[in-house]
GUKOLRO-952753 format. One record per residue: residue number from 1; x, y, z of N, C-alpha, C, O in turn. Coordinates in steps of 0.1 Angstrom, whole numbers, plus 2048, in hexadecimal, padded with zeros to 3 digits. Example, Ala and Ser with C-alpha at 12.3 -4.5 7.8 and 13.67 -1.06 7.14 Angstrom:
% GUKOLRO-952753
   nr  nc1  nc2  nc3  cac1  cac2  cac3  cc1  cc2  cc3  oc1  oc2  oc3
    1  884  7C7  84E   87B   7D3   84E  884  7DF  84E  88E  7DF  855
    2  880  7EA  847   889   7F5   847  881  800  84F  886  80B  850
//
This chain:
% GUKOLRO-952753
   nr  nc1  nc2  nc3  cac1  cac2  cac3  cc1  cc2  cc3  oc1  oc2  oc3
    1  E2F  474  BA8   E32   486   BA9  E3A  487  BB8  E37  482  BC2
    2  E46  490  BB4   E4B   490   BC0  E48  4A1  BC1  E47  4A9  BB9
    3  E48  4A1  BCF   E43   4B2   BD6  E50  4B6  BDD  E56  4AF  BE6
    4  E53  4C2  BD9   E5E   4C5   BE3  E5B  4D2  BEB  E56  4DC  BE5
    5  E5D  4D0  BF6   E59   4DB   C01  E67  4E2  C05  E71  4DD  C08
    6  E61  4F3  C04   E6D   4F7   C04  E6B  500  C10  E61  507  C10
    7  E72  500  C1A   E73   500   C29  E7B  50C  C2B  E7E  50D  C36
    8  E7D  511  C27   E87   520   C28  E7D  52B  C1E  E7F  52F  C13
    9  E73  52E  C27   E68   537   C24  E72  546  C27  E78  54A  C31
   10  E72  54D  C18   E79   55C   C1A  E6B  564  C22  E5F  563  C1F
   11  E71  56C  C2C   E69   577   C32  E6E  587  C29  E78  58C  C26
   12  E60  589  C28   E63   59B   C24  E6A  5A4  C2C  E65  5A7  C37
   13  E74  5A8  C29   E7C   5B0   C2C  E72  5C2  C2E  E6E  5C8  C24
   14  E72  5C6  C3C   E6E   5D4   C3C  E75  5E0  C35  E81  5E3  C35
   15  E6C  5E6  C30   E71   5F2   C29  E71  5FB  C32  E69  5FD  C3B
   16  E80  605  C2F   E85   60C   C39  E7C  617  C3A  E78  61D  C30
   17  E77  61B  C46   E6F   626   C49  E5F  629  C48  E59  633  C4B
   18  E5A  619  C40   E4E   61A   C3E  E46  60D  C42  E3B  608  C3D
   19  E4E  608  C4E   E48   5FB   C54  E3C  5FE  C5D  E36  5F5  C63
   20  E38  60E  C5D   E2D   611   C66  E2B  610  C78  E22  60D  C80
   21  E39  617  C78   E3A   619   C84  E3B  60C  C91  E3C  601  C8D
   22  E3A  611  CA0   E3E   604   CAA  E35  5FE  CA8  E29  602  CA9
   23  E3B  5EE  CA4   E31   5E5   CA9  E2E  5E3  C9A  E25  5DB  C9B
   24  E2F  5E5  C90   E2A   5E4   C81  E34  5DA  C7B  E40  5DC  C79
   25  E2D  5CF  C78   E37   5C5   C6F  E38  5CB  C5E  E33  5D4  C58
   26  E44  5BF  C5C   E48   5C7   C4E  E3E  5C4  C42  E36  5BB  C42
   27  E40  5CA  C39   E36   5CD   C30  E3A  5C2  C27  E46  5C1  C23
   28  E30  5BB  C25   E2D   5AE   C16  E34  5B4  C0A  E38  5BF  C09
   29  E35  5AB  C03   E3D   5AA   BF7  E33  5B1  BEF  E37  5BB  BE9
   30  E25  5AB  BEC   E19   5B6   BE6  E1C  5C3  BE9  E21  5CA  BE1
   31  E1B  5C7  BF6   E19   5D6   BFA  E28  5DC  BF4  E26  5E5  BEC
   32  E32  5D9  BF6   E3E   5E0   BF1  E3E  5DF  BDF  E41  5E7  BD7
   33  E3B  5D5  BDE   E3B   5D6   BCC  E31  5DF  BC9  E33  5E4  BBE
   34  E27  5E4  BCE   E1D   5EC   BCA  E21  5FD  BCF  E1D  608  BCA
   35  E27  5FB  BD7   E2E   60D   BDB  E39  60A  BCC  E3A  616  BC9
   36  E3F  606  BC6   E48   609   BBD  E44  607  BB1  E42  5FC  BAC
   37  E43  615  BA9   E3E   613   B9C  E48  60B  B92  E53  60F  B93
   38  E46  600  B88   E4E   5F9   B80  E52  602  B76  E4C  60B  B71
   39  E62  5FC  B71   E6A   608   B6B  E63  60C  B5D  E62  617  B57
   40  E5C  5FD  B58   E57   600   B46  E49  60A  B4A  E42  60E  B41
   41  E47  60C  B55   E3C   615   B5A  E41  625  B59  E3A  62E  B55
   42  E4B  625  B5D   E52   632   B5D  E59  636  B52  E5A  642  B4E
   43  E5E  62C  B4D   E62   631   B3D  E59  632  B31  E5A  638  B26
   44  E4F  62C  B38   E42   62F   B2D  E3C  63E  B2F  E3C  645  B25
   45  E39  644  B3B   E35   64C   B41  E3E  658  B37  E38  661  B32
   46  E4E  656  B36   E56   662   B32  E56  662  B26  E58  66D  B21
   47  E55  659  B20   E55   655   B12  E43  65D  B0D  E43  665  B03
   48  E3A  65B  B12   E2D   65C   B10  E2E  672  B12  E28  679  B0B
   49  E34  675  B1A   E32   685   B22  E3F  68A  B13  E3E  695  B0F
   50  E45  684  B10   E51   68A   B05  E48  68B  AF7  E47  694  AEF
   51  E42  67F  AF6   E35   67F   AEC  E2C  68A  AE8  E2B  691  ADE
   52  E26  689  AF4   E1D   695   AF4  E1E  6A1  AF3  E15  6A9  AEF
   53  E2D  6A4  AF7   E33   6B6   AF6  E38  6B5  AEA  E38  6C1  AE6
   54  E3D  6AC  AE2   E40   6AD   AD4  E35  6AE  ACB  E37  6B4  AC0
   55  E2C  6AA  ACE   E1D   6AA   AC2  E17  6B1  AC3  E10  6B4  AB9
   56  E15  6B8  AD3   E0C   6C3   AD6  E0F  6D1  AD6  E08  6DB  AD9
   57  E1D  6D2  AD1   E21   6DE   ACE  E20  6E6  ADC  E1F  6F2  ADA
   58  E20  6E3  AE9   E20   6EA   AF5  E2C  6F1  AF6  E36  6EE  AEF
   59  E2E  6FA  B00   E39   702   AFF  E3E  705  B0E  E34  703  B15
   60  E46  708  B14   E4E   70B   B22  E50  71A  B1F  E54  71F  B14
   61  E4D  720  B2A   E52   730   B28  E5F  72D  B34  E62  727  B3E
   62  E65  738  B28   E71   73C   B2E  E7A  748  B38  E72  751  B3A
   63  E82  74A  B3C   E87   753   B45  E89  74B  B52  E85  740  B55
   64  E91  754  B59   E95   752   B65  E94  760  B6E  E97  76B  B6A
   65  E8D  75E  B7D   E8C   765   B86  E9D  764  B90  E9C  75C  B99
   66  EA9  76B  B8F   EB2   768   B93  EB1  771  BA0  EAF  77D  B9F
   67  EB3  769  BAE   EAF   770   BB8  EBC  76E  BC2  EC5  765  BC0
   68  EBB  778  BCD   ECB   776   BD7  EC8  767  BDC  EBC  764  BDD
   69  ED2  75E  BE1   ED2   753   BE9  EC7  754  BF2  EBD  74C  BF1
   70  EC9  75F  BFB   EBE   760   C04  EB1  762  C01  EAA  75A  C08
   71  EAB  768  BFA   E9F   767   BF6  E9D  75B  BEA  E92  756  BE8
   72  EA4  759  BE5   E9E   74D   BDE  E9D  741  BE9  E93  73A  BE8
   73  EA5  73E  BF1   EA1   736   BFF  E97  738  C06  E90  72F  C0A
   74  E94  745  C09   E85   748   C0D  E77  73F  C04  E70  736  C08
   75  E79  747  BF8   E6C   740   BEF  E6A  733  BED  E5F  72E  BEA
   76  E78  72D  BEF   E77   71B   BEF  E6F  717  BF9  E64  712  BF9
   77  E78  71B  C05   E6E   719   C15  E61  71B  C14  E59  713  C18
   78  E5E  725  C0F   E50   72A   C10  E47  723  C09  E3C  720  C0E
   79  E4C  71D  BFA   E43   718   BF0  E42  705  BF8  E39  6FE  BF7
   80  E50  703  BFE   E50   6F6   C01  E41  6F3  C0F  E39  6EA  C11
   81  E45  6FE  C15   E37   6FE   C23  E29  703  C1F  E20  707  C26
   82  E29  704  C0E   E1B   70B   C0A  E13  6F9  C0B  E18  6EE  C0E
   83  E04  6FD  C07   DF9   6F2   C09  DFC  6E8  BFA  E01  6EC  BEF
   84  DF9  6DE  BFC   DFA   6D8   BEE  DF1  6CB  BED  DE8  6C9  BF5
   85  DF4  6C1  BE3   DED   6B5   BE3  DEE  6AD  BEF  DF8  6AE  BF6
   86  DE5  6A7  BF3   DE8   69F   BFE  DF2  693  BFE  DF7  68D  C08
   87  DF5  691  BF0   DFF   687   BEF  E0E  68C  BF2  E17  685  BEF
   88  E10  697  BF6   E1E   69D   BFA  E1E  69C  C08  E14  6A1  C0D
   89  E29  693  C12   E2A   692   C1B  E26  69F  C26  E20  69E  C30
   90  E2B  6AB  C20   E2B   6B5   C2C  E1D  6BD  C2A  E1B  6C6  C31
   91  E13  6BA  C20   E05   6BA   C23  DFE  6B2  C2E  DF3  6B5  C33
   92  E07  6A7  C31   DFD   69D   C37  E03  69E  C49  E06  695  C50
   93  E03  6AA  C4C   E06   6AA   C5D  DF9  6A6  C63  DEE  6A8  C5E
   94  DFB  6A1  C70   DF3   69D   C79  DE8  6A5  C7C  DEA  6B1  C7A
   95  DDF  6A3  C80   DD3   6AC   C86  DCC  6A5  C91  DCC  699  C93
   96  DC7  6AE  C97   DBF   6A6   CA6  DB3  6A2  CA3  DAB  6A8  C9C
   97  DB1  697  CA9   D9F   692   CA9  D98  690  CB2  D97  699  CBB
   98  D92  684  CB1   D87   687   CBB  D93  67F  CC8  D9D  677  CC7
   99  D8D  683  CD2   D92   681   CE1  DA0  685  CE1  DA9  67F  CE8
  100  DA1  68E  CDA   DB2   692   CDC  DBD  68F  CD6  DC8  694  CD8
  101  DB9  683  CCD   DC4   679   CCA  DC8  682  CBB  DC0  68B  CB7
  102  DD3  67E  CB5   DD6   685   CA8  DD1  679  C9E  DCF  66D  CA2
  103  DD0  67F  C90   DCD   679   C84  DD8  67B  C7C  DDF  685  C7C
  104  DDB  670  C74   DE7   66E   C6E  DDF  668  C5F  DD7  65F  C5E
  105  DE5  671  C52   DE3   66D   C43  DEB  660  C41  DF7  65F  C44
  106  DE4  657  C3C   DED   64A   C36  DE5  645  C25  DDA  649  C20
  107  DED  63D  C21   DE8   63C   C12  DE1  62F  C14  DE6  625  C1A
  108  DD4  630  C0D   DCC   623   C0A  DD1  61B  BFF  DD1  621  BF4
  109  DD4  60F  BFF   DDC   608   BF9  DD6  604  BEC  DCB  5FE  BEC
  110  DDD  607  BDF   DD6   604   BD1  DCE  60E  BCC  DCA  60D  BC0
  111  DCB  619  BD3   DBF   624   BD0  DC7  62F  BD0  DD2  62F  BD5
  112  DC1  638  BCA   DC5   645   BCC  DC3  64F  BD5  DBE  65A  BD2
  113  DC6  64B  BE2   DBF   651   BEA  DC7  652  BF9  DCF  648  BFB
  114  DC7  65C  C02   DC8   65D   C0D  DBF  65B  C15  DB3  65C  C12
  115  DC4  657  C24   DB9   657   C2D  DBC  65A  C3C  DC5  654  C41
  116  DB4  661  C41   DBA   667   C4F  DB3  65E  C58  DA7  65B  C58
  117  DC0  658  C63   DB7   64B   C6A  DC1  653  C77  DC6  65E  C78
  118  DC2  647  C7F   DC3   649   C8E  DD2  641  C92  DD5  640  C9E
  119  DDB  63C  C88   DE4   635   C89  DEC  63C  C7D  DE8  63D  C72
  120  DFF  642  C83   E07   646   C78  E0C  63B  C71  E12  633  C79
  121  E0B  637  C65   E0F   62D   C5C  E0F  631  C4B  E08  63B  C48
  122  E16  62B  C41   E15   632   C34  E09  62A  C33  DFF  631  C32
  123  E06  61C  C33   DFA   616   C2F  DEE  617  C3B  DEF  610  C46
  124  DE4  61E  C3A   DDB   621   C44  DD7  614  C4A  DD7  60C  C41
  125  DD3  60E  C59   DCF   606   C5D  DC4  60C  C6B  DC6  618  C6C
  126  DBD  607  C72   DB6   60C   C7A  DA7  615  C76  DA1  611  C6D
  127  DA3  61F  C7D   D96   625   C7A  D9A  62F  C70  DA4  636  C72
  128  D90  632  C65   D92   63C   C5C  D86  646  C60  D7B  643  C64
  129  D8C  655  C5E   D82   662   C5E  D80  666  C52  D75  66B  C4E
  130  D8B  666  C4A   D87   672   C3E  D90  66B  C32  D9B  666  C35
  131  D8A  66B  C26   D91   668   C19  D94  670  C0F  D8B  677  C0B
  132  D9F  672  C09   DA2   67C   BFF  DAA  678  BF6  DB5  673  BF7
  133  DA2  67D  BEB   DAE   675   BDE  DBA  67D  BDB  DB9  689  BDF
  134  DC8  677  BD4   DD2   680   BD4  DD2  68F  BCA  DDB  697  BC9
  135  DC6  68E  BC5   DC9   69D   BC2  DC1  6A8  BCA  DC1  6B3  BC6
  136  DBD  6A6  BD3   DB8   6AE   BDE  DC0  6B4  BE6  DC9  6AD  BEA
  137  DC0  6C2  BEA   DCA   6CD   BED  DC7  6CE  BFA  DBB  6CF  BFB
  138  DCC  6CD  C06   DCA   6CB   C15  DD4  6DB  C1A  DE0  6DC  C18
  139  DCC  6E3  C20   DD4   6EE   C29  DCD  6EB  C3A  DC1  6E9  C3C
  140  DD5  6EB  C41   DD3   6EC   C4E  DD4  6F9  C56  DDE  6FD  C5B
  141  DCB  6FF  C57   DCD   70C   C5F  DD1  70E  C6E  DD6  716  C74
  142  DCA  702  C70   DD0   6FE   C80  DCF  6ED  C83  DCB  6E5  C7A
  143  DD2  6E8  C90   DD2   6D8   C92  DC4  6D6  C94  DC2  6CB  C99
  144  DB8  6DC  C92   DAF   6D4   C94  DA3  6D7  C88  D97  6D4  C88
  145  DAC  6DF  C7C   DA2   6E0   C73  DA8  6DD  C64  DB5  6DD  C63
  146  DA3  6DB  C5C   DA9   6D4   C4E  D9E  6DF  C44  D93  6E2  C49
  147  DA4  6E5  C36   DA0   6EA   C2B  DA4  6E3  C1F  DB0  6E4  C1B
  148  D9C  6DC  C19   D9B   6D3   C0E  D9A  6D7  C03  D8E  6D9  C02
  149  D9F  6DB  BF6   D9C   6E0   BE8  D99  6D3  BE2  D9C  6C8  BE6
  150  D94  6D6  BD5   D99   6CB   BC8  D8E  6CD  BBF  D83  6D1  BC4
  151  D8E  6CC  BB4   D8A   6CC   BA6  D7F  6BF  BA8  D81  6B3  BA9
  152  D72  6C5  BA8   D64   6BB   BA9  D5E  6BA  B9B  D5D  6C5  B94
  153  D5A  6AE  B95   D51   6AB   B88  D46  6AA  B89  D42  6A1  B81
  154  D3C  6AE  B8F   D2F   6AC   B96  D28  6A9  B88  D2E  6AA  B7D
  155  D1C  6A5  B88   D11   6A5   B7B  D10  6B4  B71  D0F  6B7  B64
  156  D13  6BB  B7A   D10   6CA   B71  D1D  6D1  B70  D24  6C8  B6C
  157  D22  6D9  B70   D30   6E3   B6E  D3D  6DE  B75  D3C  6D5  B7D
  158  D47  6E2  B73   D4F   6D9   B79  D52  6E9  B88  D4F  6F4  B86
  159  D58  6E6  B93   D5A   6EE   B9C  D64  6EE  BA3  D69  6E3  BA1
  160  D6A  6F5  BAA   D75   6F3   BB5  D6C  6F7  BC3  D66  701  BC7
  161  D6F  6E8  BC8   D64   6E7   BD7  D6F  6E9  BE2  D7A  6E3  BE2
  162  D6C  6F2  BEA   D74   6F1   BF7  D6D  6EE  C02  D61  6F2  C04
  163  D73  6E7  C0B   D6B   6E1   C1B  D72  6E6  C26  D7E  6E5  C24
  164  D70  6EB  C30   D73   6EA   C3C  D6C  6DF  C47  D61  6DD  C4B
  165  D7B  6D8  C4A   D78   6CF   C52  D7B  6D1  C65  D86  6D5  C69
  166  D73  6CD  C6D   D7A   6D0   C78  D7A  6BD  C82  D72  6B6  C87
  167  D8B  6BC  C7F   D8E   6B1   C7F  D8A  6AA  C8E  D88  69E  C90
  168  D8B  6B0  C95   D82   6A7   CA7  D75  6A3  CA7  D71  69B  CAF
  169  D6C  6A9  C9D   D60   6A7   C9B  D5A  69A  C8E  D4E  696  C8B
  170  D6C  696  C89   D69   689   C7E  D65  680  C85  D66  681  C91
  171  D5F  675  C7F   D59   666   C83  D5F  660  C7A  D60  664  C6F
  172  D64  652  C81   D69   647   C7D  D60  640  C72  D55  63F  C76
  173  D62  63A  C64   D5B   634   C5F  D62  624  C57  D6E  624  C55
  174  D5B  61A  C53   D5D   60C   C50  D5F  610  C41  D5A  619  C3A
  175  D68  606  C3F   D69   601   C31  D60  602  C28  D62  607  C1D
  176  D54  5FD  C2B   D47   5F7   C26  D3F  604  C22  D3A  605  C17
  177  D3E  610  C2D   D3D   61B   C2B  D42  626  C1F  D3C  62F  C19
  178  D4F  622  C1E   D55   62F   C13  D51  626  C06  D50  619  C06
  179  D50  630  BFC   D4C   62A   BED  D58  624  BE6  D58  61B  BDF
  180  D62  62B  BEA   D72   627   BE3  D73  630  BD8  D7E  631  BD2
  181  D68  636  BD5   D69   63F   BC7  D65  64D  BC9  D61  64F  BD4
  182  D64  659  BC0   D60   664   BC2  D4E  662  BBF  D49  65D  BB5
  183  D48  668  BCB   D3B   66B   BCA  D36  673  BC6  D34  67E  BCD
  184  D32  673  BBB   D2A   683   BB2  D38  689  BAE  D38  695  BAB
  185  D41  684  BAD   D4C   68B   BA9  D57  691  BB0  D62  696  BAD
  186  D50  690  BBF   D59   690   BC8  D62  689  BD2  D5D  684  BDC
  187  D71  689  BD0   D77   67F   BD3  D7A  684  BE3  D86  683  BE7
  188  D73  688  BEA   D78   688   BFB  D69  682  BFF  D5E  686  BFB
  189  D6C  678  C09   D64   673   C12  D67  675  C20  D73  674  C25
  190  D59  679  C28   D59   679   C38  D4D  674  C3D  D43  675  C35
  191  D4C  66F  C48   D40   66C   C4C  D36  675  C52  D2A  677  C53
  192  D40  679  C56   D38   68A   C5B  D39  694  C50  D44  696  C4B
  193  D2F  69A  C4C   D31   6A7   C41  D3B  6B1  C4A  D3D  6B0  C57
  194  D41  6BB  C3F   D4B   6C5   C43  D42  6D1  C4B  D36  6D2  C48
  195  D47  6D9  C52   D44   6E8   C57  D40  6EF  C4F  D35  6F4  C52
  196  D44  6F3  C44   D41   6FA   C35  D45  6F5  C2A  D4F  6ED  C2B
  197  D3F  6F8  C1F   D42   6F1   C11  D3E  6FC  C06  D32  6FD  C03
  198  D47  704  BFF   D42   70B   BF1  D4B  705  BEA  D55  6FF  BEC
  199  D41  709  BDA   D45   703   BCC  D49  712  BC5  D41  71B  BC8
  200  D50  713  BC0   D57   71F   BB8  D5A  717  BA9  D61  70E  BA6
  201  D4C  720  BA2   D51   71B   B95  D5C  722  B8B  D5F  72E  B8A
  202  D63  718  B83   D6E   71F   B7E  D69  726  B73  D72  729  B6B
  203  D5E  72A  B70   D5C   735   B64  D59  742  B64  D53  749  B5C
  204  D5F  745  B70   D5E   752   B75  D69  75A  B6F  D73  754  B6C
  205  D69  768  B6B   D71   76E   B63  D7D  770  B74  D7E  76E  B80
  206  D89  779  B66   D93   779   B72  D8E  787  B77  D87  78E  B71
  207  D95  78B  B85   D8F   796   B8D  D8C  791  B9B  D8F  785  B9F
  208  D86  799  BA2   D7F   796   BAC  D70  796  BAF  D68  79F  BAA
  209  D6C  78B  BB6   D60   787   BB4  D59  78A  BC7  D5F  784  BCF
  210  D4F  791  BCA   D45   78C   BD7  D45  77A  BD6  D45  773  BCC
  211  D45  778  BE2   D40   76C   BE9  D3C  76A  BF2  D40  773  BFA
  212  D32  762  BF9   D30   764   C05  D34  755  C0C  D2D  74B  C0B
  213  D3F  756  C12   D46   748   C18  D3E  743  C27  D3C  74C  C2F
  214  D3B  73A  C28   D33   736   C36  D3F  73A  C44  D4A  73E  C42
  215  D39  737  C4F   D3C   73C   C59  D4C  736  C5B  D56  73D  C5C
  216  D4C  729  C5B   D58   720   C5E  D62  724  C53  D6E  721  C57
  217  D62  72B  C46   D6F   72F   C43  D72  73C  C45  D79  741  C3C
  218  D6E  743  C50   D75   750   C53  D82  750  C59  D8A  75A  C58
  219  D85  745  C5F   D93   743   C67  D9E  742  C5C  DA9  741  C60
  220  D9C  743  C4E   DA3   741   C42  DA2  74D  C3C  D98  751  C36
  221  DAD  754  C3E   DB2   764   C3B  DB7  75F  C29  DB8  769  C22
  222  DB9  754  C21   DBE   751   C15  DBF  748  C13  DC4  741  C1B
  223  DB9  742  C06   DB9   734   C03  DBE  737  BF5  DB7  740  BF0
  224  DC8  731  BED   DCE   732   BE0  DCF  726  BDD  DD5  71D  BE3
  225  DC7  725  BCF   DC8   716   BC9  DC9  716  BBD  DC7  721  BB8
  226  DCC  70F  BB5   DD0   710   BA6  DC4  705  BA4  DC2  6FC  BAC
  227  DBD  708  B97   DB3   704   B90  DB6  6FE  B82  DB8  707  B79
  228  DB5  6F4  B80   DB9   6F0   B70  DAD  6E3  B6C  DAC  6D8  B72
  229  DA8  6E6  B62   D9C   6E3   B5B  D9F  6DF  B4B  DA4  6E8  B44
  230  D9B  6D6  B47   D9B   6D1   B36  D98  6DF  B2E  D90  6E7  B32
  231  D9F  6E1  B23   D9E   6EB   B1B  D91  6E3  B10  D89  6DA  B11
  232  D95  6EE  B04   D8B   6E6   AF8  D91  6D7  AF1  D8B  6CE  AEC
  233  D9E  6D9  AF3   DA4   6CC   AEB  DAD  6C1  AF5  DAF  6C5  B00
  234  DAF  6B8  AF2   DB7   6B4   AFE  DC4  6B6  B02  DC8  6B1  B0C
  235  DCB  6BD  AF9   DD7   6C4   AFF  DD7  6CE  B04  DE2  6D3  B07
  236  DC9  6D8  B07   DCA   6E6   B10  DC6  6E2  B1A  DC1  6D7  B1D
  237  DC8  6ED  B22   DC0   6EE   B30  DBE  6FB  B34  DC7  704  B32
  238  DB3  6FE  B3A   DAF   70B   B44  DB7  709  B50  DB6  6FF  B56
  239  DC0  714  B53   DC8   716   B5A  DC8  725  B64  DCC  730  B5F
  240  DC2  724  B73   DBF   72F   B77  DC5  72C  B88  DC5  721  B8D
  241  DC8  738  B8E   DC6   73A   B9A  DB9  73E  BA2  DB0  746  B9F
  242  DBA  736  BAC   DA9   73B   BB4  DB1  742  BC2  DB9  73B  BC9
  243  DAE  74E  BC5   DB4   751   BD2  DA6  758  BDA  DA2  764  BD9
  244  D9F  74D  BE4   D98   74D   BE9  D9C  756  BF8  DA5  752  BFF
  245  D94  762  BFD   D93   768   C06  D88  766  C0F  D7E  76E  C0D
  246  D87  75F  C18   D78   760   C1C  D77  76C  C28  D6C  771  C2C
  247  D81  76E  C2D   D7E   779   C3A  D7A  788  C30  D72  790  C35
  248  D80  78B  C23   D79   794   C1D  D6D  793  C14  D68  79C  C0E
  249  D6A  787  C15   D5D   783   C0B  D5C  782  BFD  D51  783  BF8
  250  D6C  781  BF6   D6D   782   BEA  D76  775  BE5  D7D  76E  BED
  251  D74  772  BD7   D7E   76A   BCE  D84  771  BC5  D7D  779  BBE
  252  D8E  76F  BC5   D95   777   BB9  D9A  769  BB2  D9E  75F  BB8
  253  D99  76C  BA4   D9B   761   B98  DA7  766  B90  DA4  772  B8D
  254  DB3  763  B8D   DBE   765   B84  DBF  75E  B78  DC3  752  B7B
  255  DBE  760  B6B   DC2   754   B5F  DCF  753  B5C  DD8  75B  B5F
  256  DD0  74B  B58   DE0   742   B57  DE1  740  B47  DE0  734  B44
  257  DE1  749  B3C   DDF   744   B31  DEF  744  B2A  DF1  740  B1E
  258  DF9  748  B32   E05   740   B2E  E08  734  B36  E13  72E  B32
  259  E01  72F  B40   E02   71E   B42  DFD  717  B3A  E02  70C  B37
  260  DF1  71A  B34   DE9   714   B2D  DF1  70E  B22  DEE  703  B1E
  261  DFC  715  B1D   E04   70D   B13  E0B  703  B18  E12  6FA  B12
  262  E0B  703  B23   E16   6F4   B2A  E0E  6E8  B27  E13  6DD  B24
  263  E02  6EA  B27   DF9   6DC   B24  DF3  6D8  B30  DF6  6DE  B3A
  264  DE8  6CE  B2E   DDF   6C9   B3B  DE4  6C4  B42  DDC  6C1  B4B
  265  DF1  6BF  B44   DFA   6B2   B4C  DFE  6BA  B55  DFC  6B7  B61
  266  E06  6C9  B53   E0C   6D0   B59  E05  6D7  B65  E02  6E3  B64
  267  E01  6CF  B73   DF7   6D5   B7B  E02  6D9  B84  E0D  6D3  B85
  268  DFD  6E5  B8C   E05   6EF   B95  E03  6E5  BA1  DF7  6E2  BA4
  269  E0D  6E1  BA7   E0C   6DA   BB5  E0B  6E3  BBE  E00  6E6  BC3
  270  E18  6E8  BC2   E17   6F3   BCC  E18  700  BC8  E1E  702  BBE
  271  E0F  70A  BD0   E08   717   BCE  E0A  71E  BDB  E07  719  BE5
  272  E10  72C  BD9   E11   734   BE5  E12  742  BE4  E17  744  BDA
  273  E0F  74C  BEB   E0E   758   BE6  E1B  760  BF2  E1B  75F  BFE
  274  E1F  763  BEF   E2C   76D   BF3  E25  77C  BFC  E24  787  BF7
  275  E21  779  C09   E1A   784   C0D  E21  793  C0F  E1B  79D  C13
  276  E33  790  C0D   E3A   79B   C0B  E39  79F  C00  E36  7AB  C02
  277  E38  79D  BF5   E38   7A2   BE4  E2B  7A0  BDC  E27  7A4  BD1
  278  E24  798  BE5   E19   793   BDC  E17  78B  BCF  E0D  789  BC9
  279  E26  787  BCC   E26   77D   BC1  E27  76D  BC9  E2C  769  BD4
  280  E1F  767  BBB   E1C   757   BBC  E2B  752  BBA  E33  757  BB3
  281  E2C  747  BC2   E35   73D   BC1  E2E  730  BC3  E26  72C  BCC
  282  E35  728  BB4   E2E   71C   BB2  E37  710  BAC  E41  712  BA6
  283  E33  703  BAF   E39   6FA   BA2  E2F  6F0  BA2  E26  6EF  BAB
  284  E31  6E9  B94   E2A   6E2   B8B  E2F  6D3  B88  E3A  6CF  B8B
  285  E25  6CC  B83   E2C   6C0   B83  E39  6C2  B76  E38  6C8  B6C
  286  E43  6BD  B7C   E4E   6BA   B73  E56  6CA  B6F  E5D  6CC  B65
  287  E51  6D4  B7B   E59   6DE   B78  E61  6E4  B85  E5E  6DF  B90
  288  E6B  6EF  B84   E71   6F1   B8E  E67  6FF  B94  E5F  705  B8D
  289  E6A  704  BA4   E61   70E   BA7  E62  71B  B9A  E6A  71C  B91
  290  E58  721  B9C   E58   72D   B93  E50  739  B9B  E49  738  BA5
  291  E51  746  B95   E4D   74E   B9B  E40  754  B92  E41  751  B86
  292  E38  759  B96   E2C   762   B8B  E27  772  B97  E28  772  BA3
  293  E24  77D  B8E   E23   78B   B98  E13  789  B9A  E0C  783  B92
  294  E0F  78E  BA5   E04   791   BA6  DF7  78C  B9E  DED  784  BA0
  295  DFE  795  B8F   DF3   790   B87  DF2  782  B7F  DEC  782  B75
  296  DF6  778  B81   DFC   76A   B80  E04  76C  B72  E03  763  B69
  297  E0B  778  B71   E15   775   B65  E24  76D  B68  E29  76C  B73
  298  E27  76A  B5F   E32   761   B61  E41  76A  B64  E45  772  B5C
  299  E48  768  B6F   E50   76D   B71  E60  767  B72  E6B  76C  B74
  300  E5D  75C  B71   E6B   756   B70  E6F  748  B7B  E6D  746  B87
  301  E76  740  B6F   E7D   731   B7A  E82  738  B87  E8C  740  B85
  302  E7D  737  B94   E8A   739   B9C  E97  733  B9C  E9B  727  B9C
  303  E9E  740  B9D   EAD   73C   B9E  EB3  742  BA6  EAF  74B  BAC
  304  EC2  73A  BA8   ECA   741   BB4  ED5  74A  BAE  EDE  745  BA8
  305  ED5  756  BAF   EDD   75E   BAA  EEE  75D  BB0  EF1  75C  BBC
  306  EF7  75D  BA7   F04   758   BAB  F09  767  BB4  F08  773  BB1
  307  F0F  75E  BC1   F14   76A   BC8  F21  773  BC3  F25  77D  BC9
  308  F25  76D  BB8   F2D   775   BB1  F2C  783  BA7  F33  78D  BA4
  309  F1D  77D  BA4   F18   786   B9A  F19  794  BA1  F15  79E  B9B
//
């Protein structure tokens, strides 16, 4: 038997911009492969999406909201700075942690979670303070506060849960202390409980409803959240907008029947209300930005008006 030794061991090359900061070594081959979705999976997703749209009879609303270039740019910038899912890099701003140190969001390898830790890197290392799944929406009213909203499926009816966290008071936890999965349907985990928690039921009728928010929420003037729940069939979904106003002690629910025709997969990712007009600016999975009036009615896909027109 002949044994051949290969002395020219290939070293994995670091992936540009994701080496984890100063002093971090190159990413391993397994890590780099996990970061890239295989081409056959991407092709399968495109094919399945096309088949679902064809067989389900879903339709997309038509119409454009032609805006002057300056107004179009203002709304796009406004939307890009709006709160959104934690998977969006702009939503993962550093926050103040214990002892005045900054905490950073990092991806937990091979899991659908982002972790809040004390080292800036794509894949988190070091101590962890908070875990949130990809569908959690993150709002940072200040550098020492986090407002996290998400769809929770407890043993009872589904709810929209909103938490307020004081980041300097968070405590680190170890890997064995984190279940690594939703507990009671809740995909957020922290060792120290949040300052305040509210559960908003999606069964509310459209309109304004009085609601007593705990004191930690009083620093938030308005929290705009999209709500998406499964409908009667596999192709349908119940789509709503939930506007919480803690300082006024009320919650406004806006139904989106026109958006329900888009199907369950068209979840709204970015959502903001323009204080100047009261209109909503949003963007969903697989769509361009669009406009809704204060009643939640479709007002057109954002389009830049030709200067010559």
